[in-house]
ZATOR-445832 format. One record per residue: residue number from 1; residue in one letter; x negated, y, z negated of N, C-alpha, C in turn. Coordinates in pm, 1 decimal, decimal comma, padded with zeros to 6 digits. Layout:
(NUM 'a' (X Y Z) (X Y Z) (X Y Z))
...
***
This chain:
(1 'm' (-06674,9 07905,1 -09732,7) (-06735,2 07790,6 -09666,4) (-06880,8 07780,9 -09710,8))
(2 'k' (-06919,7 07666,8 -09761,8) (-07055,1 07646,5 -09810,8) (-07150,6 07623,7 -09694,2))
(3 'q' (-07261,5 07695,0 -09696,3) (-07363,1 07680,8 -09592,0) (-07470,8 07584,3 -09640,8))
(4 's' (-07522,0 07507,4 -09549,6) (-07631,2 07417,6 -09582,9) (-07721,5 07406,8 -09461,3))
(5 'n' (-07824,6 07324,9 -09473,3) (-07914,5 07307,3 -09359,4) (-07843,5 07241,6 -09241,9))
(6 'n' (-07746,5 07156,5 -09270,6) (-07669,7 07092,8 -09163,2) (-07546,6 07176,7 -09132,5))
(7 'h' (-07525,9 07204,9 -09008,4) (-07406,0 07278,7 -08968,3) (-07285,9 07186,5 -08976,8))
(8 'n' (-07180,8 07230,9 -09046,5) (-07057,7 07155,1 -09038,0) (-06985,7 07197,7 -08910,8))
(9 'l' (-06877,1 07132,4 -08879,4) (-06808,8 07155,5 -08752,2) (-06758,0 07298,4 -08739,1))
(10 'w' (-06695,2 07351,3 -08842,9) (-06637,3 07485,7 -08833,8) (-06745,4 07592,3 -08821,3))
(11 'h' (-06851,8 07575,7 -08896,3) (-06962,6 07671,3 -08888,3) (-07024,8 07666,8 -08748,3))
(12 'h' (-07042,5 07549,2 -08696,2) (-07100,5 07532,9 -08562,9) (-07011,1 07597,6 -08455,8))
(13 'l' (-06881,2 07574,1 -08463,6) (-06788,5 07633,2 -08366,1) (-06784,6 07785,5 -08377,8))
(14 'l' (-06786,7 07836,0 -08500,7) (-06787,9 07980,3 -08521,0) (-06914,9 08043,2 -08464,0))
(15 'm' (-07027,3 07979,0 -08484,5) (-07153,2 08031,9 -08431,2) (-07154,5 08026,0 -08278,9))
(16 'i' (-07099,3 07922,5 -08219,3) (-07091,5 07915,3 -08072,9) (-07005,7 08029,5 -08019,7))
(17 'l' (-06888,3 08050,9 -08080,8) (-06800,9 08158,6 -08034,5) (-06865,9 08294,9 -08050,5))
(18 'y' (-06933,9 08317,5 -08161,4) (-07000,5 08445,6 -08184,6) (-07110,2 08470,6 -08081,4))
(19 'h' (-07197,4 08372,6 -08062,4) (-07308,1 08389,8 -07968,3) (-07259,2 08397,8 -07824,0))
(20 'e' (-07155,0 08323,6 -07791,7) (-07100,0 08332,7 -07656,5) (-07040,5 08471,1 -07630,8))
(21 'a' (-06973,4 08528,7 -07730,5) (-06915,8 08662,7 -07714,1) (-07024,7 08767,5 -07695,8))
(22 'v' (-07129,4 08759,6 -07775,7) (-07240,3 08855,3 -07763,0) (-07309,9 08838,2 -07627,9))
(23 'n' (-07338,3 08714,3 -07589,7) (-07405,0 08690,6 -07461,5) (-07316,7 08730,2 -07343,3))
(24 'l' (-07186,5 08710,4 -07354,8) (-07096,5 08750,6 -07247,3) (-07093,9 08902,6 -07231,2))
(25 'a' (-07098,2 08975,2 -07342,6) (-07101,8 09121,9 -07334,7) (-07229,3 09168,4 -07265,1))
(26 'w' (-07343,4 09110,6 -07300,9) (-07469,5 09147,8 -07235,6) (-07471,6 09101,8 -07090,0))
(27 'f' (-07410,6 08988,0 -07062,2) (-07399,9 08936,7 -06925,1) (-07323,1 09035,8 -06838,3))
(28 'l' (-07210,7 09085,9 -06889,2) (-07131,5 09183,5 -06814,0) (-07206,1 09316,1 -06799,1))
(29 'a' (-07280,2 09356,4 -06901,5) (-07360,0 09478,7 -06891,2) (-07467,0 09464,0 -06783,3))
(30 'g' (-07530,1 09348,0 -06777,4) (-07629,8 09322,4 -06672,8) (-07567,5 09323,2 -06534,7))
(31 'a' (-07448,7 09265,9 -06522,5) (-07380,3 09265,1 -06393,4) (-07344,8 09406,9 -06350,5))
(32 'm' (-07298,8 09489,3 -06445,5) (-07264,7 09627,3 -06410,8) (-07389,0 09707,8 -06372,9))
(33 'l' (-07499,8 09685,9 -06442,0) (-07624,4 09753,1 -06404,7) (-07669,6 09711,9 -06265,0))
(34 'a' (-07659,1 09583,5 -06236,3) (-07699,5 09535,4 -06103,8) (-07610,2 09592,8 -05994,7))
(35 'v' (-07480,8 09596,1 -06017,0) (-07388,6 09651,5 -05916,7) (-07412,0 09801,3 -05900,1))
(36 'g' (-07433,7 09872,3 -06011,1) (-07463,2 10015,6 -06002,7) (-07592,6 10042,8 -05928,3))
(37 'g' (-07695,8 09964,4 -05957,6) (-07823,3 09979,1 -05886,9) (-07810,5 09946,7 -05739,5))
(38 'l' (-07731,5 09844,5 -05707,2) (-07709,4 09809,0 -05566,8) (-07633,8 09919,7 -05494,0))
(39 'a' (-07533,8 09978,7 -05560,4) (-07458,4 10087,9 -05498,5) (-07548,0 10208,3 -05473,2))
(40 'i' (-07631,7 10241,7 -05570,2) (-07724,2 10353,9 -05550,8) (-07821,6 10321,2 -05438,9))
(41 'f' (-07874,4 10200,3 -05439,1) (-07973,2 10162,3 -05338,6) (-07913,8 10161,3 -05197,9))
(42 'k' (-07789,5 10120,6 -05184,1) (-07727,4 10110,2 -05051,9) (-07673,9 10243,5 -04999,4))
(43 'f' (-07614,8 10326,0 -05086,1) (-07537,9 10439,1 -05037,3) (-07605,6 10575,4 -05050,9))
(44 'v' (-07715,0 10584,8 -05123,7) (-07783,1 10713,7 -05138,1) (-07874,1 10733,6 -05017,4))
(45 'q' (-07873,4 10855,8 -04963,1) (-07950,8 10884,8 -04842,9) (-08097,4 10917,2 -04872,5))
(46 'e' (-08126,0 10976,8 -04988,6) (-08263,2 11015,8 -05019,9) (-08345,8 10893,1 -05057,2))
(47 's' (-08457,9 10877,2 -04991,2) (-08541,3 10759,3 -05009,8) (-08601,6 10752,7 -05149,5))
(48 'f' (-08647,8 10866,1 -05202,2) (-08710,9 10865,7 -05334,3) (-08612,2 10824,1 -05442,9))
(49 'f' (-08490,2 10877,4 -05439,5) (-08389,1 10845,3 -05539,4) (-08349,1 10698,1 -05531,2))
(50 'r' (-08344,0 10643,7 -05411,4) (-08312,0 10501,2 -05395,0) (-08416,0 10414,3 -05462,8))
(51 'i' (-08543,5 10449,1 -05440,8) (-08650,6 10366,6 -05496,7) (-08672,4 10395,0 -05644,9))
(52 'a' (-08660,4 10520,6 -05686,8) (-08689,0 10556,8 -05826,3) (-08576,7 10519,8 -05921,9))
(53 'v' (-08451,8 10517,6 -05875,0) (-08339,9 10490,0 -05964,9) (-08266,5 10360,9 -05927,6))
(54 'g' (-08232,3 10347,0 -05800,8) (-08151,8 10232,5 -05758,2) (-08221,4 10099,1 -05773,1))
(55 'l' (-08345,4 10092,0 -05727,7) (-08418,3 09964,7 -05732,5) (-08445,8 09918,2 -05875,9))
(56 'p' (-08493,9 10005,3 -05967,5) (-08512,4 09958,2 -06105,8) (-08382,6 09913,8 -06173,1))
(57 'l' (-08273,2 09987,6 -06150,0) (-08145,0 09944,9 -06207,3) (-08102,3 09809,8 -06152,6))
(58 'l' (-08122,2 09789,8 -06024,5) (-08087,0 09662,0 -05963,2) (-08170,5 09548,4 -06021,3))
(59 'l' (-08299,7 09570,0 -06036,8) (-08386,9 09465,0 -06090,6) (-08360,8 09437,6 -06238,0))
(60 'i' (-08342,1 09541,9 -06316,5) (-08312,8 09523,2 -06459,6) (-08179,1 09452,3 -06477,9))
(61 'g' (-08078,6 09494,7 -06404,3) (-07946,7 09431,0 -06414,6) (-07948,8 09285,7 -06372,1))
(62 't' (-08020,3 09256,2 -06264,2) (-08029,0 09118,0 -06217,4) (-08104,3 09030,5 -06317,9))
(63 'g' (-08213,0 09083,5 -06374,7) (-08287,7 09008,0 -06475,4) (-08205,0 08979,5 -06598,7))
(64 'l' (-08132,7 09079,7 -06646,5) (-08046,3 09061,7 -06762,8) (-07933,6 08963,6 -06732,9))
(65 'f' (-07879,3 08972,1 -06613,7) (-07773,0 08881,6 -06569,2) (-07818,9 08736,2 -06578,3))
(66 'f' (-07935,7 08705,9 -06520,2) (-07985,2 08567,6 -06521,2) (-08031,4 08523,8 -06659,6))
(67 'l' (-08087,5 08614,6 -06738,4) (-08129,2 08580,8 -06874,2) (-08009,3 08539,9 -06959,3))
(68 'k' (-07899,6 08611,2 -06946,1) (-07782,4 08580,5 -07028,1) (-07707,9 08457,2 -06978,1))
(69 'i' (-07715,2 08427,9 -06848,7) (-07660,9 08299,2 -06801,2) (-07735,5 08185,5 -06870,5))
(70 'h' (-07867,1 08197,9 -06878,0) (-07950,6 08097,8 -06944,1) (-07914,4 08087,2 -07091,7))
(71 'e' (-07897,4 08199,7 -07159,9) (-07859,8 08199,0 -07301,3) (-07723,1 08135,8 -07324,0))
(72 'i' (-07627,3 08166,6 -07237,4) (-07492,7 08110,0 -07251,8) (-07497,6 07958,2 -07242,3))
(73 'i' (-07576,6 07906,0 -07151,0) (-07590,2 07761,5 -07135,7) (-07661,8 07701,1 -07256,3))
(74 'l' (-07769,2 07766,2 -07304,1) (-07845,2 07711,8 -07417,0) (-07763,8 07706,0 -07545,5))
(75 'v' (-07675,8 07802,3 -07567,2) (-07594,5 07801,7 -07689,4) (-07506,6 07677,5 -07694,1))
(76 'v' (-07455,8 07636,1 -07580,5) (-07364,4 07522,0 -07578,1) (-07439,3 07389,3 -07584,9))
(77 'v' (-07550,9 07376,1 -07515,0) (-07613,6 07244,4 -07502,2) (-07722,4 07215,5 -07605,2))
(78 'r' (-07766,0 07313,7 -07683,5) (-07871,4 07289,6 -07781,5) (-07828,1 07328,3 -07922,7))
(79 'p' (-07768,7 07238,0 -07995,4) (-07723,4 07271,6 -08130,8) (-07838,4 07300,5 -08227,7))
(80 'k' (-07954,6 07240,5 -08208,6) (-08067,4 07268,0 -08298,2) (-08118,0 07410,6 -08279,5))
(81 'r' (-08112,4 07460,0 -08156,8) (-08152,2 07597,9 -08130,7) (-08054,4 07693,4 -08197,8))
(82 'l' (-07927,1 07660,1 -08193,2) (-07824,6 07742,3 -08256,1) (-07845,5 07746,2 -08407,4))
(83 'a' (-07880,1 07634,0 -08466,2) (-07906,6 07630,8 -08609,7) (-08032,5 07709,7 -08644,1))
(84 'a' (-08130,1 07710,7 -08554,1) (-08254,2 07782,4 -08579,4) (-08235,6 07933,7 -08574,7))
(85 'i' (-08142,3 07983,1 -08493,3) (-08122,8 08127,1 -08483,3) (-08008,6 08177,0 -08570,7))
(86 'c' (-07947,1 08088,6 -08645,4) (-07834,9 08125,9 -08732,1) (-07888,9 08201,3 -08853,7))
(87 'i' (-07848,4 08327,2 -08869,5) (-07900,8 08407,4 -08979,6) (-07850,1 08358,9 -09114,7))
(88 'f' (-07730,9 08303,3 -09120,0) (-07676,7 08255,3 -09246,2) (-07751,6 08131,1 -09293,6))
(89 'c' (-07779,3 08039,6 -09202,8) (-07853,7 07918,8 -09239,1) (-07997,5 07953,4 -09275,7))
(90 'y' (-08053,9 08052,4 -09209,7) (-08190,9 08094,1 -09238,6) (-08200,3 08150,8 -09379,8))
(91 'e' (-08104,1 08232,7 -09420,0) (-08104,8 08288,5 -09554,7) (-08087,7 08179,7 -09659,5))
(92 'v' (-08000,1 08084,5 -09633,4) (-07978,7 07975,5 -09728,0) (-08103,3 07889,5 -09738,6))
(93 's' (-08169,2 07861,7 -09626,4) (-08289,4 07778,5 -09631,3) (-08402,6 07851,0 -09703,2))
(94 'l' (-08409,4 07984,7 -09692,0) (-08511,2 08059,1 -09767,2) (-08484,1 08051,6 -09917,3))
(95 'k' (-08356,8 08061,1 -09956,5) (-08322,6 08050,3 -10098,0) (-08355,2 07911,2 -10150,3))
(96 'q' (-08325,4 07809,7 -10070,6) (-08355,2 07673,4 -10112,7) (-08505,9 07651,5 -10121,1))
(97 'l' (-08579,0 07709,4 -10028,5) (-08724,5 07695,0 -10028,2) (-08784,3 07762,2 -10150,3))
(98 's' (-08737,9 07881,4 -10183,7) (-08791,2 07949,8 -10301,3) (-08750,9 07876,2 -10428,8))
(99 'g' (-08633,1 07815,1 -10430,8) (-08591,1 07735,4 -10546,8) (-08674,6 07610,3 -10561,2))
(100 'n' (-08712,4 07546,9 -10450,6) (-08795,3 07426,5 -10454,4) (-08936,5 07459,1 -10501,1))
(101 'n' (-08987,9 07573,9 -10464,1) (-09122,4 07611,0 -10505,9) (-09129,0 07638,7 -10655,2))
(102 'k' (-09021,9 07688,9 -10714,0) (-09020,8 07713,9 -10858,1) (-09015,7 07584,4 -10936,1))
(103 'q' (-08951,3 07481,2 -10879,2) (-08937,1 07355,0 -10949,6) (-09054,0 07261,5 -10922,8))
(104 'g' (-09131,6 07288,8 -10817,4) (-09241,3 07198,5 -10780,7) (-09354,6 07202,8 -10879,8))
(105 'k' (-09435,6 07098,4 -10878,7) (-09547,5 07088,6 -10972,5) (-09677,1 07121,1 -10898,5))
(106 'g' (-09729,6 07238,4 -10920,6) (-09857,8 07275,2 -10863,7) (-09856,0 07299,2 -10714,6))
(107 'q' (-09740,2 07323,1 -10657,7) (-09733,9 07346,8 -10513,0) (-09765,8 07491,9 -10485,3))
(108 'k' (-09826,5 07514,6 -10371,5) (-09857,2 07650,2 -10329,9) (-09731,5 07715,7 -10274,7))
(109 't' (-09720,9 07845,7 -10296,8) (-09609,2 07920,2 -10240,9) (-09645,5 07972,1 -10104,0))
(110 'l' (-09545,0 08003,2 -10026,6) (-09567,8 08054,0 -09890,3) (-09614,2 08195,1 -09890,2))
***
């Protein structure tokens, strides 16, 4: 499949599925951290262990959970953002940019 600056339909769908799978894995990891932190915070009797371990796990898990919800939504609704973070399109655009600089007349290189 030829890559270009414009995403074709198959490339776009493949990138959505890839990013959704990665974000879903991190989303589930955040949920498990939050649940683990909540369990430690609720059921451990020692006050220091609750605050030193349970609370940070709960906060980190909750933050990751909400961050990945945001990422999952952005992947679907912003195709330009998806094209900007696509490593394959970035490599192709760098090759095209370096090819254009060699053919240009007196242009400065990056």
